[in-house]
C-alpha positions as CSV (number, residue, x, y, z in Angstrom):
1,X,0.0,0.0,-0.1
2,X,1.2,3.5,-0.7
3,X,0.0,6.6,1.1
4,X,-0.2,9.8,-0.9
5,X,-0.9,13.0,1.0
6,X,-0.6,16.8,1.0
7,X,-1.8,19.7,3.1
8,X,1.2,20.1,5.2
9,X,3.5,22.4,3.0
10,X,6.1,22.8,5.9
11,X,7.3,19.5,5.1
12,X,7.7,20.1,1.3
13,X,7.9,17.4,-1.3
14,X,9.0,14.1,0.3
15,X,9.3,10.5,-0.8
16,X,9.7,7.8,1.5
17,X,9.1,4.1,1.3
18,X,5.4,3.7,0.7
19,X,4.8,7.4,1.3
20,X,4.5,10.5,-1.1
21,X,3.9,13.8,0.6
22,X,3.1,16.2,-2.5
23,X,2.5,19.5,-1.0
24,X,5.4,21.8,-2.3
25,X,3.8,25.0,-1.0
26,X,2.2,26.5,-4.2
27,X,0.0,28.8,-2.3
28,X,3.1,30.2,-0.6
29,X,5.1,30.9,-3.8
30,X,6.4,27.2,-4.1
31,X,5.5,24.8,-7.2
32,X,2.4,22.9,-7.7
33,X,3.5,19.1,-7.9
34,X,1.8,16.1,-9.4
35,X,3.0,12.5,-9.6
36,X,2.2,10.1,-12.3
37,X,1.5,6.9,-10.4
38,X,2.4,4.6,-13.2
39,X,6.1,5.4,-12.8
40,X,6.4,8.0,-10.1
41,X,7.6,10.7,-12.5
42,X,7.1,14.1,-10.7
43,X,5.6,17.2,-12.6
44,X,6.1,20.6,-11.2
45,X,4.6,24.1,-12.3
46,X,5.7,27.5,-10.8
47,X,3.3,29.2,-8.6
48,X,1.5,32.5,-9.5
49,X,1.7,33.7,-6.0
50,X,4.6,35.6,-4.8
51,X,7.1,33.7,-2.7
52,X,6.4,34.0,1.2
53,X,9.3,33.7,3.4
54,X,9.0,30.6,5.9
55,X,8.8,31.6,9.5
56,X,11.4,30.1,12.1
57,X,9.3,30.8,15.1
């Protein structure tokens, strides 16, 4: 079984065994990411939003 998830952009794009975290922060100026499941190829397009600096609080 493979788990695909998003909605946690602080972790960025991350692949681990059986896990694909796809939230690459498009809303905050990162990229919009998709993965083709047949071969795990990653596709990304730039955000239209201006980059927002990450907080280190």
